Phi, psi and omega in degrees: 000146177265154174285120169254147175290144183300139179277163169305320176294312179298316175306310181299315177300308177296345183262358177292153185287153181272135174304135175251077186261128181293348174209169180283173189286327184291315180302310182299313180301320173303314185287316180297319176300321178294311185295326182294318187290316182300319178293318174304316188281323178299312175301317179299314173297327179289314175303304185302315184295325183296313183295323176301312184289328177287326176299313180299316185281337172295315176300319178291325178293318175291325182281330182270128183263355180288142186285313181293320175297324183285326172298310175309315183294325178294314187294322176294322179300306177307312180294320179296317176301315174303319180292309178302318178298309183300323183288325185292322178288321188265326185233021176286145180294124173247128185274138182286131175295144187289337186273359179286140174280191186308295187298312174297329172296312173298323178285329176296309184298322175301312181305316182294317176301313181296322178300315183283333179291319172307317182299310183283334177288335183260021190299328182302317187291320185249355181251310195263317189292320179303337185274345186296326181298317185295321176296319180300314184292321174302320186289323178296319179299320174298310175304322181286315184288316186273146178302149191306304183294331175291320183297331182288323181290315187286319179295320178296320175298314182289312181294321173301310183303308180299319172299322180292316174300319174296323182292321187287315177300318180299318180287329182286331180282326179286328177291324177295318181293325174293323177296316177298318175304312181298324180291322170297317176299320178295331172286328180281347189286143172291160173295144175265106177137000000 
């Protein structure tokens, strides 16, 4: 074969920067698949427990004839429906298309990690806060029904327990957001070698 001079198109093609992708397409797909399954099962647990909670509050709504508790149950059902809708919008699993190359696969996986990170980081606003009106109505009902000194202790116990539970859920989700950020940072790290 004779050496032919490079054409301008060939020179342009050869002078393009080489992608610096820290892992192979197979590795990206494997990690993305594992992540998709983890998100799928998390959402499955959330959807299942939400259906159970709606059934429980629906049962209480039918059985309890007191006005304030019934209002609370309706508020809880509405809040749970809101949470499920938000979970679907913010945290549903998206499957990586099989046809993507290394760079687009990495970008897709990174975007999914960011989306899940943002969802768990903002969990107070869309997951916990919608439950507060129902608890407030239950607190008002307890204050109305119980005699004054006894109601303070009961209210403090119930609301304190709820506050601790909310704090734990919020902190666990912030921890999950930090873990997701570390995974994003690992994807952004240059290759060693």
